[in-house]
C-alpha positions as CSV (number, residue, x, y, z in Angstrom):
1,M,-198.1,47.7,83.2
2,Q,-194.5,47.0,83.6
3,A,-194.0,43.4,83.0
4,A,-192.0,41.1,85.7
5,R,-188.4,40.0,85.3
6,P,-188.3,36.4,84.5
7,S,-186.7,34.2,87.5
8,V,-184.0,32.9,85.1
9,P,-182.7,34.9,82.5
10,A,-180.3,33.4,80.2
11,A,-176.8,34.7,80.8
12,G,-176.0,34.2,77.5
13,A,-178.5,36.5,76.0
14,A,-176.1,39.3,76.7
15,L,-173.8,38.7,74.3
16,W,-176.1,39.1,71.3
17,T,-175.3,41.3,68.7
18,T,-175.7,42.0,64.9
19,R,-174.0,43.9,62.0
20,I,-175.3,47.3,61.1
21,D,-174.6,47.8,57.4
22,R,-173.6,51.7,57.3
23,K,-174.1,51.6,53.3
24,S,-177.5,50.7,53.4
25,P,-180.4,53.6,52.7
26,V,-181.9,52.1,55.8
27,P,-181.9,54.2,58.7
28,L,-179.0,52.3,61.6
29,G,-182.2,52.5,64.3
30,R,-184.9,50.5,61.8
31,Q,-181.9,48.1,61.1
32,L,-181.6,47.2,64.6
33,A,-185.5,47.3,65.3
34,A,-185.7,45.0,62.3
35,A,-183.0,42.9,63.7
36,L,-184.4,42.2,67.2
37,R,-187.8,41.8,65.8
38,R,-186.6,38.8,63.5
39,D,-184.1,37.1,66.2
40,I,-187.0,37.5,68.9
41,A,-189.6,35.8,66.1
42,A,-187.0,33.4,64.8
43,G,-186.3,31.9,68.5
44,A,-182.8,33.0,68.1
45,L,-183.8,35.5,71.2
46,A,-185.6,33.2,73.4
47,A,-187.8,33.8,76.0
48,G,-186.5,35.2,79.1
49,A,-183.2,36.2,77.2
50,R,-181.7,39.6,78.7
51,L,-180.7,42.0,76.2
52,P,-177.3,43.8,76.5
53,S,-177.5,47.1,78.1
54,T,-178.1,50.1,76.2
55,R,-175.1,51.5,76.7
56,A,-172.7,48.1,76.1
57,L,-175.1,47.7,72.7
58,A,-174.1,50.9,71.5
59,T,-170.7,50.7,71.8
60,E,-170.6,47.2,70.6
61,L,-172.6,48.8,67.0
62,G,-170.4,52.2,67.0
63,L,-174.0,54.1,67.3
64,A,-175.4,56.9,69.5
65,R,-176.6,55.3,72.7
66,S,-180.0,57.8,72.2
67,T,-180.7,55.5,68.7
68,V,-180.5,52.5,71.0
69,V,-182.7,53.7,73.7
70,G,-185.5,55.3,71.2
71,V,-185.4,51.3,69.7
72,F,-185.9,49.5,72.8
73,E,-188.8,52.1,73.6
74,Q,-190.4,51.0,70.3
75,L,-189.9,47.1,70.6
76,T,-191.1,47.8,74.4
77,A,-194.2,49.3,73.2
78,E,-194.2,46.3,70.4
79,G,-194.7,44.0,73.1
80,Y,-191.7,42.1,71.4
81,I,-189.4,43.1,74.8
82,A,-189.9,43.8,78.1
83,A,-188.5,46.0,80.8
84,A,-187.8,45.0,84.5
85,Q,-186.6,47.5,86.8
86,G,-183.2,47.6,87.7
87,S,-182.3,44.5,85.4
88,G,-182.6,46.4,82.0
89,H,-184.8,44.6,79.2
90,F,-185.7,40.7,78.5
91,V,-187.5,39.2,76.0
92,P,-191.1,38.4,77.3
93,P,-192.8,34.6,77.1
94,R,-194.9,34.3,74.2
95,E,-198.7,33.7,74.6
96,D,-198.5,31.4,71.6
97,A,-195.6,29.4,73.0
98,P,-196.0,26.2,73.9
99,A,-196.1,24.9,77.3
100,S,-193.5,22.7,77.6
101,A,-190.8,21.7,75.4
102,A,-192.3,18.2,74.6
103,A,-195.2,20.1,73.3
104,A,-193.0,21.7,70.6
105,R,-192.2,18.6,69.2
106,P,-192.8,18.1,65.4
107,A,-196.0,15.2,64.9
108,S,-194.9,11.7,65.6
109,D,-195.8,11.0,61.8
110,T,-193.6,13.6,61.2
111,P,-190.3,11.9,59.6
112,R,-187.1,12.3,60.9
113,L,-184.4,11.2,58.5
114,L,-181.0,10.5,59.4
115,A,-177.7,8.7,57.9
116,R,-177.3,5.2,58.8
117,Q,-174.1,6.1,60.7
118,A,-176.5,8.5,63.0
119,S,-177.7,5.3,64.5
120,L,-174.1,3.3,64.7
121,L,-173.1,6.9,66.1
122,R,-175.8,7.2,68.4
123,A,-175.2,3.6,70.1
124,H,-171.4,5.1,70.4
125,V,-170.5,5.1,74.5
126,L,-168.4,8.4,74.9
127,P,-165.6,8.2,77.5
128,R,-165.8,9.4,80.9
129,R,-164.4,13.4,81.4
130,G,-163.1,14.6,84.4
131,R,-159.8,14.0,86.6
132,P,-157.9,10.7,86.0
133,R,-158.9,7.7,88.1
134,P,-156.3,5.1,89.4
135,F,-155.2,2.8,86.4
136,E,-157.4,4.5,83.6
137,L,-155.6,4.4,80.2
138,G,-154.5,7.2,77.9
139,F,-153.0,9.3,80.3
140,A,-149.6,10.6,80.4
141,E,-146.8,12.1,82.7
142,V,-146.3,15.5,82.6
143,D,-143.4,17.1,84.3
144,G,-141.8,20.3,85.1
145,R,-138.7,19.9,83.0
146,F,-141.3,19.4,80.1
147,M,-143.7,21.9,80.9
148,T,-141.0,24.6,81.7
149,T,-139.6,23.6,77.7
150,W,-142.9,23.9,76.0
151,K,-143.6,27.5,78.0
152,R,-140.8,28.8,76.8
153,L,-141.0,27.3,73.4
154,A,-144.6,28.7,73.4
155,S,-143.4,32.2,74.3
156,R,-141.0,32.6,71.7
157,A,-143.4,31.1,69.0
158,L,-145.8,34.1,70.2
159,S,-143.1,36.5,70.2
160,G,-142.6,36.6,66.2
161,R,-139.0,35.1,66.7
162,S,-140.5,31.5,65.2
163,R,-142.0,29.4,62.6
164,L,-145.4,30.7,63.5
165,E,-148.2,31.1,60.8
166,W,-150.9,33.4,61.8
167,S,-153.3,32.7,58.9
168,Y,-154.6,29.6,57.0
169,G,-151.7,27.0,57.0
170,D,-150.8,24.1,54.7
171,P,-153.4,21.4,55.5
172,Q,-150.8,19.0,55.1
173,G,-149.0,20.6,57.6
174,E,-146.6,22.8,57.9
175,P,-143.2,21.9,55.9
176,P,-140.4,22.9,58.3
177,L,-142.5,20.3,61.1
178,R,-143.1,17.5,58.2
179,A,-139.0,17.2,57.6
180,A,-138.6,17.2,61.0
181,I,-141.0,14.5,61.5
182,A,-139.1,12.7,58.6
183,E,-135.7,12.6,59.9
184,Y,-137.0,11.8,63.3
185,L,-138.8,8.9,62.0
186,A,-136.1,7.6,59.5
187,A,-133.5,7.6,62.6
188,A,-135.9,5.9,65.3
189,R,-138.0,3.8,63.4
190,G,-136.5,2.9,60.2
191,V,-139.1,4.9,58.0
192,R,-138.6,5.8,54.7
193,C,-140.2,8.6,53.7
194,R,-140.0,12.0,52.0
195,P,-142.0,15.4,53.8
196,E,-144.5,15.3,51.0
197,Q,-145.6,11.9,52.3
198,I,-146.4,12.9,55.7
199,V,-149.9,14.4,56.6
200,L,-150.4,16.2,60.2
201,T,-153.7,15.2,62.1
202,G,-155.4,15.7,65.2
203,G,-154.1,12.5,66.8
204,T,-154.0,8.5,65.6
205,Q,-157.7,8.3,65.9
206,Q,-158.6,11.1,63.3
207,G,-155.5,9.7,61.3
208,L,-157.5,6.5,61.4
209,S,-161.2,7.9,60.7
210,L,-159.5,9.7,57.4
211,T,-157.7,6.5,56.5
212,A,-161.4,4.6,56.6
213,R,-162.5,7.8,54.9
214,I,-160.9,7.6,51.4
215,L,-160.0,3.7,51.4
216,L,-163.6,1.8,52.7
217,D,-166.8,1.9,51.0
218,P,-170.4,0.8,53.2
219,G,-169.9,-2.8,52.8
220,S,-165.9,-3.4,52.6
221,T,-164.0,-6.1,54.6
222,A,-161.7,-5.2,56.7
223,W,-159.4,-7.1,58.9
224,V,-158.6,-6.2,62.3
225,E,-156.7,-7.8,65.1
226,D,-158.4,-9.3,68.2
227,P,-158.3,-8.3,70.6
228,C,-157.8,-4.8,69.4
229,Y,-157.5,-0.9,70.1
230,R,-161.5,-0.6,70.9
231,A,-161.5,3.1,69.0
232,A,-160.1,1.3,66.1
233,Y,-162.7,-1.2,66.1
234,D,-165.6,1.6,66.6
235,I,-163.7,3.6,63.5
236,I,-164.0,1.0,61.0
237,R,-167.6,0.2,62.4
238,T,-169.1,3.2,61.8
239,A,-167.6,3.7,58.3
240,E,-170.2,0.1,57.7
241,A,-167.6,-1.9,56.8
242,E,-167.8,-5.9,57.5
243,I,-165.4,-6.3,59.8
244,V,-163.4,-9.5,60.1
245,P,-161.4,-10.7,63.7
246,V,-158.3,-11.9,63.1
247,P,-157.1,-13.4,66.3
248,V,-153.6,-13.5,67.7
249,D,-150.9,-15.8,69.2
250,A,-148.2,-15.3,71.5
251,D,-146.3,-13.5,68.1
252,G,-149.0,-11.3,66.9
253,L,-150.9,-11.0,64.4
254,D,-150.1,-14.3,62.2
255,I,-151.4,-13.9,58.3
256,A,-151.1,-17.6,57.6
257,G,-153.4,-18.0,60.0
258,A,-156.4,-15.8,58.8
259,P,-159.6,-16.4,57.7
260,A,-159.2,-19.0,54.8
261,G,-161.5,-18.0,52.0
262,G,-164.5,-15.1,51.7
263,T,-164.0,-11.5,50.3
264,T,-160.6,-10.4,50.4
265,P,-160.3,-7.3,52.5
266,R,-159.5,-4.1,51.9
267,L,-157.8,-3.0,54.7
268,L,-155.8,-4.7,57.5
269,Y,-155.6,-3.0,60.8
270,T,-152.5,-4.0,63.1
271,T,-150.1,-2.8,66.0
272,P,-147.4,-4.9,65.1
273,S,-144.8,-3.5,67.3
274,R,-146.8,-3.9,70.5
275,Q,-149.8,-5.5,70.1
276,Y,-152.4,-3.5,71.5
277,P,-153.5,-4.5,74.3
278,L,-151.4,-8.3,74.7
279,G,-148.0,-6.3,74.3
280,M,-145.8,-8.8,71.9
281,A,-144.1,-7.6,69.0
282,M,-144.7,-9.5,65.5
283,P,-141.4,-11.1,64.9
284,L,-139.2,-9.9,61.7
285,P,-140.4,-13.0,59.4
286,R,-144.2,-12.3,60.3
287,R,-143.6,-9.0,59.1
288,H,-142.3,-10.1,55.6
289,D,-144.9,-12.7,55.4
290,L,-147.7,-10.1,56.0
291,L,-145.8,-7.2,53.6
292,D,-145.9,-9.9,50.9
293,W,-149.5,-10.9,51.4
294,A,-150.7,-7.6,51.4
295,A,-148.7,-6.7,48.0
296,H,-150.0,-9.9,46.4
297,E,-153.9,-9.4,47.1
298,G,-153.8,-5.5,47.1
299,V,-154.8,-4.8,50.4
300,W,-153.8,-1.5,52.7
301,V,-152.4,-2.2,55.6
302,V,-152.6,0.5,58.4
303,E,-149.6,0.4,61.2
304,D,-150.5,1.9,64.2
305,D,-146.9,2.3,65.7
306,Y,-148.5,3.4,69.2
307,E,-145.9,3.1,71.9
308,S,-143.0,2.3,70.1
309,E,-141.1,5.3,71.4
310,F,-140.8,3.6,74.7
311,Q,-138.8,0.9,73.5
312,R,-135.3,0.3,74.3
313,P,-133.6,1.2,70.9
314,A,-131.8,-1.6,71.1
315,A,-134.8,-4.5,71.3
316,A,-137.1,-2.1,68.7
317,L,-137.8,-3.7,65.2
318,P,-138.1,-1.6,62.4
319,A,-141.9,-0.5,61.4
320,L,-143.7,-2.6,58.8
321,Q,-143.6,0.8,56.8
322,G,-139.8,0.7,56.4
323,L,-140.0,-2.6,55.1
324,D,-142.9,-2.4,52.6
325,R,-141.3,-2.0,49.2
326,A,-144.9,-2.4,47.5
327,G,-146.6,1.3,49.2
328,R,-149.1,-0.7,50.9
329,V,-148.6,0.6,54.5
330,I,-150.1,3.9,56.3
331,Y,-148.1,4.6,58.9
332,L,-149.8,6.3,61.9
333,G,-148.3,8.2,64.7
334,T,-149.0,10.6,67.5
335,F,-147.4,13.3,69.6
336,S,-150.5,13.1,72.0
337,K,-149.6,10.2,74.1
338,L,-145.8,11.2,74.4
339,L,-146.1,14.5,75.7
340,F,-149.8,15.2,76.6
341,P,-153.6,13.6,75.6
342,S,-154.9,17.6,74.8
343,L,-152.0,18.3,72.6
344,R,-154.0,16.7,69.6
345,L,-151.1,16.6,67.1
346,G,-150.3,13.5,65.2
347,Y,-149.0,12.4,61.5
348,A,-149.8,9.9,58.9
349,V,-146.7,8.9,56.5
350,L,-148.7,7.4,53.0
351,P,-148.3,6.0,49.8
352,E,-147.6,8.6,47.4
353,D,-151.3,8.0,45.9
354,L,-152.7,8.2,48.9
355,V,-151.7,11.8,49.7
356,A,-154.0,14.2,48.2
357,P,-156.9,12.5,49.2
358,F,-155.8,12.1,52.6
359,T,-155.2,15.9,52.3
360,A,-158.3,16.7,50.9
361,A,-160.2,14.5,53.6
362,R,-158.1,16.5,56.7
363,H,-159.2,20.0,55.1
364,L,-162.7,19.4,54.6
365,T,-162.8,17.7,58.2
366,D,-161.1,20.5,60.4
367,R,-158.8,22.1,57.9
368,Q,-155.6,21.7,59.7
369,S,-153.7,21.5,62.9
370,S,-153.0,24.4,64.9
371,G,-150.0,26.7,63.6
372,L,-148.8,27.6,67.0
373,V,-148.9,24.1,68.0
374,Q,-147.0,22.9,64.8
375,A,-144.1,25.9,65.6
376,I,-143.8,25.1,68.9
377,M,-143.6,21.4,68.0
378,T,-140.7,22.1,65.5
379,D,-138.6,23.6,67.6
380,F,-139.1,21.0,70.1
381,I,-137.8,18.1,67.7
382,L,-135.0,20.1,66.2
383,E,-133.6,21.6,69.2
384,G,-133.3,18.0,70.5
385,H,-135.9,18.7,73.8
386,F,-138.4,15.7,71.9
387,A,-135.3,13.2,72.2
388,R,-134.5,13.9,75.6
389,H,-137.8,13.7,76.9
390,L,-138.5,10.2,74.8
391,K,-135.2,9.2,77.1
392,R,-136.3,10.9,80.4
393,M,-140.1,8.8,80.0
394,R,-138.8,5.6,78.6
395,A,-136.9,5.2,81.9
396,H,-139.7,6.9,84.3
397,Y,-142.1,4.1,82.7
398,A,-139.8,1.7,83.1
399,E,-139.3,2.5,86.9
400,R,-143.4,3.0,86.9
401,Q,-143.7,-0.5,85.9
402,E,-142.1,-2.2,88.0
403,F,-143.5,-0.2,91.1
404,L,-147.0,-1.0,90.0
405,R,-145.9,-4.9,89.3
406,E,-143.9,-5.2,92.5
407,L,-147.1,-3.4,94.3
408,I,-149.4,-5.8,93.2
409,G,-147.0,-9.0,94.0
410,R,-147.1,-7.8,97.6
411,R,-150.9,-7.3,98.0
412,L,-152.2,-8.9,95.4
413,G,-149.7,-12.1,94.1
414,G,-152.3,-14.6,94.7
415,L,-155.3,-12.8,92.8
416,L,-153.5,-11.1,89.8
417,E,-150.3,-12.2,88.0
418,T,-148.3,-9.2,85.8
419,R,-145.4,-9.9,83.5
420,P,-142.7,-7.5,82.5
421,A,-143.1,-5.7,79.3
422,E,-140.9,-4.3,77.1
423,S,-142.4,-0.9,76.8
424,G,-145.5,1.1,77.1
425,M,-147.8,2.8,79.3
426,Y,-150.0,0.0,80.8
427,L,-149.7,-3.6,82.1
428,V,-152.0,-6.4,81.9
429,A,-153.0,-8.1,85.3
430,W,-154.3,-11.6,84.5
431,L,-157.0,-13.0,86.6
432,P,-157.4,-16.5,88.4
433,R,-159.1,-19.2,86.6
434,G,-162.8,-18.9,86.0
435,W,-163.2,-15.0,86.9
436,D,-165.2,-12.5,84.9
437,D,-163.0,-9.5,84.4
438,R,-166.3,-7.6,83.4
439,A,-167.7,-8.2,86.7
440,V,-164.4,-7.2,88.6
441,A,-164.3,-4.6,86.4
442,T,-167.8,-3.0,87.6
443,H,-166.9,-3.5,91.4
444,L,-163.8,-1.7,90.8
445,A,-165.8,1.2,89.2
446,A,-167.8,1.4,92.0
447,A,-164.7,1.6,94.2
448,G,-163.3,4.6,91.9
449,I,-160.8,2.5,90.1
450,T,-160.9,2.5,86.3
451,A,-159.7,-1.0,85.2
452,T,-160.0,-2.2,81.7
453,P,-161.1,-5.8,81.1
454,L,-159.6,-7.8,78.4
455,S,-163.1,-8.8,76.9
456,G,-164.1,-6.0,76.9
457,L,-161.3,-5.4,73.7
458,S,-162.0,-8.8,72.6
459,L,-163.7,-9.2,69.4
460,A,-164.4,-13.1,68.7
461,A,-161.5,-15.0,70.5
462,R,-162.4,-16.4,74.0
463,R,-159.4,-15.4,76.5
464,P,-158.6,-15.8,80.2
465,A,-159.9,-13.0,82.2
466,A,-157.2,-10.0,82.5
467,L,-157.1,-6.5,83.7
468,V,-155.6,-3.5,81.1
469,L,-153.9,-1.3,83.9
470,G,-152.6,2.1,82.9
471,Y,-149.9,3.5,85.1
472,A,-148.7,6.9,82.6
473,G,-150.0,10.0,84.7
474,H,-151.0,8.3,87.8
475,E,-148.8,9.2,91.0
476,E,-147.1,6.1,93.3
477,A,-149.3,7.0,96.1
478,A,-152.3,7.4,94.2
479,M,-151.8,3.5,92.4
480,Q,-151.1,2.3,96.1
481,R,-154.4,3.7,97.4
482,A,-156.2,1.6,94.8
483,V,-154.4,-1.4,94.8
484,E,-155.4,-1.6,98.6
485,R,-158.7,-0.8,97.5
486,M,-158.4,-3.9,94.7
487,T,-157.3,-5.9,97.4
488,Y,-160.4,-5.2,99.4
489,V,-162.8,-5.5,96.6
490,L,-160.9,-8.9,95.1
491,E,-161.0,-10.9,98.3
492,N,-164.4,-9.8,99.7
493,E,-166.6,-9.2,96.7
494,T,-169.0,-12.0,95.5
495,G,-170.1,-12.8,91.6
496,L,-167.0,-12.7,90.5
497,V,-166.2,-15.8,89.1
498,M,-169.0,-16.7,86.0
499,M,-167.0,-19.0,83.7
500,T,-167.4,-22.7,83.9
501,E,-165.0,-25.4,83.6
502,G,-166.0,-25.9,80.3
503,E,-166.2,-22.9,79.2
504,L,-162.5,-21.9,80.7
505,A,-161.2,-24.9,78.6
506,S,-162.8,-23.3,75.3
507,A,-160.7,-20.2,75.9
508,G,-157.7,-22.0,75.9
509,G,-156.5,-22.3,79.4
510,A,-153.6,-20.2,80.3
511,A,-152.8,-16.6,79.7
512,W,-150.1,-15.6,77.2
């Protein structure tokens, strides 16, 4: 009797195929039948999976259709597959299959052993996916002029008139792009390096992950700015390091005020050009003090130089790496925030003795960055498009910041305080004394607005409540509508004031 068609066949099963060994003495039809039996028994072709048509499978494997028809008829007779009128062949339910997925689980006393990192990673909250919501961080403005240039360079690379490497490339990164990055960093950031000291990465987060992999052992001590970039904290935490928060003041991290006693850290993470998220720059004397301390104590300093490209050139201080004479600084940068997030292209400038292990770690992680992306990026830099793009975006983001500050001042002047920032893609907005920024952020999220609470980026130090608002990648009209909704929430919702006067006093009073 012909079997009934299952109600929901598995669409992906239609792509099933296998290899046929034409040099084997085993007939081709028998090889195909054995492969199907094996995959059905192993569950690779699950119950309900619809098989390719005999015509499609014969074409895919280069067999006569009659051979495939014969195999299907044989397996149907054996009960491995079944035919459905007008719908081809599918894998029928197994009589001995468990009634539910839960029944298929191993007995409760069966060990399911995982590495310690699995528990840490399981607790990690993945970012929300979807269209950007107003004030969400991590987005960039992608304008028409940039897209036109990028498409033209991509077309040229794909036509074979560029530096495109079609085979596996250098895991350290293609030499022309590393040379272009070295030249750019020397001119723009005062970084002192040769192209051989640069390793391309998938962005700052991968750069920090690889750095932690080669520098930190479980139980190693790492000092981290407080407050800090949350992903940096999570990366170092999942490396099983002992994290010591180092509070920042109005001039950023001060190594003279670091925790006394205890274990000397293996690594220190800092954002000296624009402290994340508070936004101040570390003065030159503090930079020298930090480097002297690192050289004396043998500490590796990870310099995350995010958003430095949006500073006015006249106001930008040289990178820590350019001042370092002891080879203690690992400099991390990214193109993804400067161009578009899905680019996933960054770089690490390394002391020479770290290049080999860092490159090997990159190779073992995901081998290399896209050869196509590297070819396009090389031409984008060498032909001057990158410098023009940064100049244009620097002015654009300054205008966007001023627009948001004016909007907040006009509609929320009594509830949010903002101060002009030298550069960047976000703004810190301070709440009134006693407010709870986490509660405010929760209420705003319900209204469709993503505002990052400062307390969510703080590790130990208590600070006045504030919201971190991203303005890059958000249209002015969308931000205007969002501020109207913010006004309603902050003026009408209850439960936003949580701190007592005593807690306020311990938090340090006024905002930076």
